[in-house]
C-alpha positions as CSV (number, residue, x, y, z in Angstrom):
1,M,16.3,-29.8,13.3
2,R,12.8,-29.0,11.9
3,L,11.3,-31.4,14.4
4,L,13.1,-29.7,17.3
5,I,11.9,-26.3,16.2
6,S,8.3,-27.5,15.9
7,I,8.4,-28.9,19.4
8,F,9.9,-25.7,20.8
9,S,7.3,-23.6,19.0
10,A,4.5,-25.9,20.4
11,L,5.9,-25.5,23.9
12,L,5.9,-21.7,23.5
13,L,2.3,-21.7,22.3
14,A,1.2,-24.1,25.0
15,G,2.4,-21.5,27.5
16,A,0.9,-18.5,25.7
17,A,-2.0,-18.0,28.1
18,Q,-0.1,-16.3,30.8
19,A,-1.7,-14.0,33.4
20,A,0.1,-10.9,34.6
21,D,-0.4,-8.6,37.5
22,P,-3.9,-7.0,37.3
23,L,-4.4,-3.5,35.9
24,Q,-6.3,-0.8,37.9
25,T,-9.2,0.7,36.0
26,S,-12.3,2.8,36.8
27,A,-14.3,-0.4,36.9
28,G,-11.9,-2.1,39.4
29,P,-8.9,-4.3,38.8
30,V,-8.8,-6.3,35.6
31,S,-6.6,-9.3,34.7
32,V,-4.6,-9.3,31.5
33,T,-3.7,-12.7,30.0
34,R,-1.6,-13.4,26.9
35,M,-3.6,-15.7,24.6
36,A,-1.1,-15.9,21.7
37,G,2.5,-14.8,21.2
38,D,5.3,-15.0,18.7
39,L,3.4,-13.1,16.1
40,D,5.0,-10.9,13.4
41,A,3.2,-7.5,13.0
42,P,-0.3,-8.9,14.0
43,W,-3.1,-6.7,12.7
44,A,-6.5,-8.1,13.5
45,I,-8.4,-10.8,15.4
46,A,-11.8,-12.4,15.1
47,H,-13.4,-14.9,17.5
48,L,-14.8,-18.2,16.3
49,P,-18.1,-19.5,17.7
50,G,-17.4,-22.2,20.2
51,G,-13.9,-21.0,21.0
52,G,-10.6,-20.2,19.2
53,F,-9.9,-17.2,17.1
54,L,-8.3,-16.0,13.9
55,V,-5.4,-13.5,13.7
56,T,-3.8,-11.8,10.7
57,E,-0.1,-10.9,10.3
58,R,0.6,-8.0,8.0
59,G,3.2,-10.0,6.1
60,G,0.4,-12.2,4.7
61,D,-0.3,-15.0,7.1
62,L,-3.6,-15.9,8.7
63,F,-3.6,-18.1,11.8
64,H,-6.1,-20.2,13.7
65,V,-5.4,-20.3,17.5
66,A,-7.1,-22.6,19.9
67,G,-6.1,-24.4,23.1
68,G,-2.7,-22.6,23.1
69,R,-1.8,-23.9,19.6
70,K,-1.3,-21.7,16.5
71,S,-1.7,-23.1,13.0
72,R,-1.3,-21.4,9.6
73,I,-4.4,-21.3,7.4
74,T,-3.7,-21.8,3.7
75,G,-5.5,-20.2,0.7
76,V,-5.0,-16.6,1.8
77,P,-4.9,-14.1,-1.1
78,K,-1.5,-12.8,-2.1
79,V,-0.8,-9.4,-0.6
80,V,1.5,-6.5,-1.3
81,A,3.4,-6.3,2.0
82,R,4.9,-2.9,1.8
83,G,4.9,-0.2,4.5
84,Q,1.4,-0.1,6.1
85,G,0.1,-2.5,3.5
86,G,-0.3,-6.3,3.7
87,L,-2.9,-8.6,5.1
88,L,-5.0,-6.4,7.4
89,D,-8.5,-7.0,8.8
90,V,-10.4,-10.2,9.4
91,T,-14.1,-10.3,10.1
92,L,-16.6,-13.1,10.5
93,P,-20.3,-12.4,9.6
94,R,-23.1,-13.1,12.1
95,D,-24.0,-16.3,10.1
96,F,-20.5,-17.7,10.2
97,A,-21.7,-20.9,11.9
98,Q,-23.7,-21.7,8.8
99,S,-21.8,-19.9,6.0
100,R,-18.2,-20.4,7.3
101,E,-17.3,-17.2,5.4
102,V,-14.3,-15.1,6.4
103,F,-13.8,-11.6,5.1
104,L,-10.2,-10.3,4.7
105,T,-9.0,-6.9,3.7
106,F,-5.5,-6.5,2.2
107,S,-3.3,-4.4,-0.1
108,K,-3.6,-5.9,-3.6
109,K,-1.3,-5.4,-6.6
110,M,-3.1,-3.4,-9.3
111,R,-2.4,-0.9,-12.0
112,G,-0.5,2.1,-10.5
113,G,0.8,0.2,-7.6
114,A,-1.4,-1.3,-4.8
115,G,-4.8,-0.6,-3.3
116,T,-7.2,-1.8,-0.7
117,A,-9.2,-4.9,-1.5
118,L,-11.7,-7.1,0.2
119,A,-11.8,-10.9,-0.3
120,V,-14.1,-13.6,1.1
121,G,-13.5,-17.4,1.4
122,R,-15.0,-20.3,3.3
123,L,-13.0,-21.7,6.2
124,S,-12.7,-25.4,6.1
125,P,-14.3,-27.5,8.8
126,D,-10.9,-28.3,10.3
127,N,-9.9,-24.6,10.3
128,S,-6.9,-25.3,8.1
129,R,-7.6,-23.6,4.8
130,L,-9.7,-21.0,3.0
131,E,-11.8,-22.3,0.1
132,D,-13.5,-20.6,-2.9
133,V,-11.6,-17.4,-2.2
134,R,-12.6,-14.5,-4.4
135,V,-12.1,-10.7,-4.4
136,I,-15.4,-9.0,-4.1
137,F,-14.2,-5.4,-4.0
138,E,-11.0,-3.5,-4.9
139,A,-10.2,0.2,-5.0
140,S,-10.6,1.8,-8.4
141,E,-6.9,2.4,-8.8
142,G,-3.6,1.7,-7.1
143,R,-1.0,4.0,-5.8
144,S,2.8,3.6,-5.3
145,G,4.2,3.7,-1.8
146,G,3.0,2.0,1.4
147,R,0.8,4.6,3.2
148,H,-2.8,4.8,4.2
149,F,-4.7,1.7,3.1
150,G,-7.3,1.8,6.0
151,S,-8.6,-0.8,6.4
152,R,-11.4,-2.3,8.5
153,V,-14.5,-4.3,7.3
154,V,-17.7,-4.2,9.4
155,E,-20.9,-6.0,8.8
156,A,-23.9,-3.7,9.2
157,R,-27.1,-4.8,10.8
158,D,-28.7,-5.2,7.4
159,G,-26.0,-7.6,6.2
160,T,-24.2,-5.1,4.0
161,L,-20.4,-4.5,4.5
162,F,-18.6,-1.3,5.3
163,L,-15.0,-1.0,4.2
164,T,-12.7,1.8,5.3
165,I,-10.1,3.0,2.7
166,G,-7.3,5.5,3.3
167,E,-6.3,8.2,0.8
168,R,-3.0,6.4,0.1
169,G,-1.0,9.6,0.9
170,D,-2.7,11.4,-2.0
171,R,-4.5,14.1,0.0
172,P,-6.6,15.7,-2.8
173,S,-8.0,12.3,-3.8
174,A,-10.0,12.2,-0.6
175,Q,-12.3,14.9,-2.0
176,D,-12.5,13.3,-5.5
177,V,-15.4,10.9,-5.5
178,S,-14.5,9.5,-8.9
179,N,-12.1,7.2,-7.0
180,H,-12.3,5.2,-3.8
181,N,-9.3,6.8,-2.0
182,G,-10.2,8.4,1.4
183,T,-13.7,6.8,1.5
184,I,-15.9,4.4,3.3
185,V,-17.6,2.1,0.9
186,R,-20.7,0.0,1.4
187,I,-21.3,-3.1,-0.6
188,N,-23.5,-6.3,-0.5
189,R,-21.8,-9.5,0.5
190,D,-21.5,-10.6,-3.1
191,G,-19.7,-7.3,-4.0
192,S,-22.7,-5.7,-5.7
193,V,-23.8,-2.1,-4.9
194,P,-26.8,-1.6,-2.6
195,A,-29.5,0.3,-4.4
196,D,-29.9,2.8,-1.5
197,N,-26.2,3.9,-1.4
198,P,-26.1,7.8,-1.5
199,F,-24.4,8.3,-4.9
200,V,-26.0,5.5,-6.9
201,G,-26.9,6.9,-10.4
202,Q,-24.8,10.1,-10.1
203,E,-22.5,10.5,-13.0
204,G,-18.8,10.5,-12.2
205,V,-19.2,9.2,-8.7
206,R,-18.2,5.7,-7.6
207,P,-21.5,4.1,-6.5
208,E,-19.9,2.1,-3.7
209,I,-19.1,5.3,-1.7
210,W,-20.9,5.8,1.5
211,S,-18.9,8.7,2.9
212,Y,-15.7,10.5,1.9
213,G,-13.1,13.0,3.0
214,H,-11.3,10.5,5.2
215,R,-7.5,10.4,5.7
216,N,-6.7,6.9,7.1
217,P,-9.4,5.2,9.1
218,Q,-7.9,2.2,10.8
219,G,-10.6,1.5,13.4
220,A,-14.3,0.9,12.8
221,A,-17.2,-0.7,14.6
222,L,-21.0,-0.5,15.1
223,D,-22.4,1.0,18.3
224,L,-25.3,-0.4,20.3
225,Q,-27.7,1.4,18.0
226,G,-26.1,-0.1,14.9
227,R,-24.4,3.1,13.8
228,L,-20.9,3.1,12.3
229,W,-18.0,4.8,14.1
230,T,-14.4,5.1,13.0
231,S,-11.0,6.1,14.4
232,E,-8.8,8.0,11.9
233,H,-5.2,9.0,11.8
234,G,-4.6,12.7,11.5
235,A,-1.3,14.3,10.5
236,K,0.6,16.1,13.3
237,G,-2.4,16.3,15.6
238,G,-6.0,15.9,14.5
239,D,-6.6,12.2,15.1
240,E,-10.4,11.7,15.0
241,V,-13.3,9.6,16.1
242,N,-16.2,10.0,13.7
243,L,-19.8,9.0,13.6
244,I,-20.3,8.0,10.0
245,R,-23.3,9.4,8.2
246,K,-24.7,8.5,4.8
247,G,-23.3,10.7,2.0
248,A,-21.3,12.9,4.4
249,N,-18.0,14.6,3.7
250,Y,-15.5,14.4,6.6
251,G,-13.3,17.2,5.3
252,W,-9.8,15.9,4.7
253,P,-7.7,17.7,3.6
254,V,-9.9,20.8,3.5
255,I,-10.3,21.0,7.2
256,S,-8.4,19.4,10.1
257,Y,-7.4,19.9,13.7
258,G,-3.9,18.9,12.9
259,R,-1.0,20.4,10.9
260,H,1.3,19.0,8.3
261,Y,4.5,17.3,9.7
262,S,6.4,20.3,8.4
263,G,4.3,22.5,10.8
264,K,2.4,24.2,8.0
265,K,-1.4,24.7,8.2
266,I,-3.7,22.1,6.6
267,G,-6.4,23.4,4.3
268,E,-8.8,26.1,5.3
269,G,-8.9,25.7,9.1
270,T,-10.9,23.5,11.4
271,S,-14.4,23.9,10.1
272,K,-16.3,24.8,6.9
273,P,-20.0,24.6,6.1
274,G,-21.1,21.3,4.6
275,L,-18.1,19.4,6.2
276,E,-18.6,17.1,9.2
277,Q,-16.9,17.7,12.5
278,P,-15.3,14.9,14.5
279,E,-17.1,13.6,17.6
280,H,-13.7,13.8,19.3
281,Y,-10.1,14.6,18.2
282,W,-6.7,14.3,19.8
283,D,-3.9,16.8,19.7
284,P,-1.2,15.6,20.0
285,S,-1.9,12.6,18.0
286,I,-2.1,9.2,19.7
287,A,-2.0,7.2,16.4
288,P,-5.4,5.5,16.8
289,S,-6.0,2.0,15.3
290,G,-8.7,-0.5,16.4
291,L,-12.0,0.7,17.7
292,M,-14.6,-1.1,19.8
293,V,-18.0,-0.1,21.3
294,Y,-18.5,-2.1,24.5
295,S,-21.8,-4.0,25.2
296,G,-21.5,-3.8,29.0
297,K,-21.7,-7.6,29.5
298,L,-19.0,-7.9,32.1
299,W,-18.6,-4.2,33.0
300,P,-22.0,-2.6,33.0
301,A,-20.5,0.9,33.8
302,W,-18.8,0.8,30.4
303,R,-21.9,0.0,28.3
304,G,-21.8,2.0,25.1
305,D,-18.4,3.4,25.7
306,I,-15.8,3.6,22.9
307,F,-12.4,2.0,23.2
308,V,-9.6,2.9,20.9
309,G,-6.0,1.6,20.8
310,S,-3.1,3.9,20.7
311,L,-0.1,3.0,18.6
312,K,2.0,6.0,19.7
313,F,1.4,6.3,23.4
314,E,0.7,2.6,24.0
315,Y,-2.6,2.6,25.9
316,I,-6.2,1.9,25.4
317,A,-8.4,5.0,25.4
318,R,-11.9,4.9,26.8
319,L,-14.2,7.6,25.5
320,A,-17.7,8.4,26.9
321,G,-20.2,11.1,27.4
322,K,-22.7,13.0,25.3
323,D,-19.9,15.4,24.4
324,L,-17.6,12.5,23.6
325,H,-14.2,12.8,25.3
326,E,-11.4,10.6,26.6
327,V,-12.3,9.6,30.2
328,E,-9.7,6.9,30.9
329,Q,-6.4,5.5,29.8
330,I,-5.9,1.8,30.4
331,E,-2.2,1.0,30.2
332,G,0.3,-1.5,31.4
333,A,3.3,-3.5,30.3
334,Q,1.2,-5.3,27.8
335,T,-0.4,-2.3,26.0
336,G,2.6,-1.8,23.6
337,R,1.3,-0.3,20.3
338,V,-2.3,-1.4,20.4
339,R,-3.4,-2.3,16.9
340,D,-6.8,-4.0,17.3
341,I,-9.3,-4.2,20.1
342,V,-12.5,-6.3,20.1
343,E,-15.1,-7.7,22.4
344,A,-15.2,-11.5,22.7
345,P,-18.5,-13.4,22.9
346,D,-18.2,-13.7,26.7
347,G,-17.8,-9.9,27.1
348,S,-14.0,-9.9,27.7
349,I,-11.9,-7.4,25.9
350,W,-9.1,-8.6,23.6
351,F,-6.4,-6.5,22.0
352,I,-3.3,-6.9,19.9
353,S,0.0,-5.5,21.1
354,V,2.3,-5.0,18.2
355,G,5.1,-4.1,20.6
356,D,5.5,-7.8,21.7
357,G,3.6,-9.5,18.9
358,A,0.9,-10.9,21.1
359,V,-2.9,-11.1,21.7
360,Y,-4.2,-10.3,25.2
361,R,-7.5,-10.8,27.0
362,I,-8.8,-8.4,29.6
363,A,-11.2,-9.9,32.1
364,P,-12.4,-9.0,35.6
365,G,-9.5,-9.2,38.1
């Protein structure tokens, strides 16, 4: 019976790369091809040099996919798979071809419950296992419940790592810099603290913090100038796209363009001196997750534009303009609850559809 199941699964994967009818976009028709399917709550993808990719499942599995075949990678850290928590982001550094290092974010059991953590390991030459896995960062304290872990990890141009962390449903903690909740942290690849972090040496402040006042940033990427951008879940309204600045306070829960789910007002309004304004916000909420800034390689007209996946309304938002705003919604049968969106080395755009547990590739039609 196990042999029959294995053969059936292999046949399914062999047929995973399936093209659908083209989608119409501002840049002309595009093709959408399924590159992997039969995934349980997929969360993030990362492309390997030379072909193939890695994909995480929130339940705790990491897979290697190549040539239509999916294989489980062993050695992944144990995760707390509860609510929004589990195995989350996967990122490969620019020197992956030499280092073979893979960075994973996940919800880790710790005192008080669970918190966001970052681990690194070396991918074996046959892509079957992670070796020498170690946790290089974990949030200062855990929380019970399964909300608002973040979490994306992005390699900056200088080789440091940005990690986004949600406030774990504890709103006031996002303004308390004695803990890591509701922050973006910046660390070196070995987990040490860069000497030029904004709060290094300040008593009572976690030195890893780069910015704070965040609610639940589930998308993050560098733009073409090397600046960090995030997409963040608001409450009822007030989803945000933010340009992240060193040492800045992004206001949650003091200011917001949304309201509590009860309908009550949040904090002190939509602005306050000393608190950052979003570059763009949505009301009603679209439930933004992955974020990508496009290079323009295949679609020059989209160069520098920001793409954000919508979990709620099931489309890919394209944002552009000096006064950043949503200029296009790319949607079709495949864009069901878009969790992650990335640019592949060839310039194609890949995204995860949680709705059907699949990875898709967008290319010129």
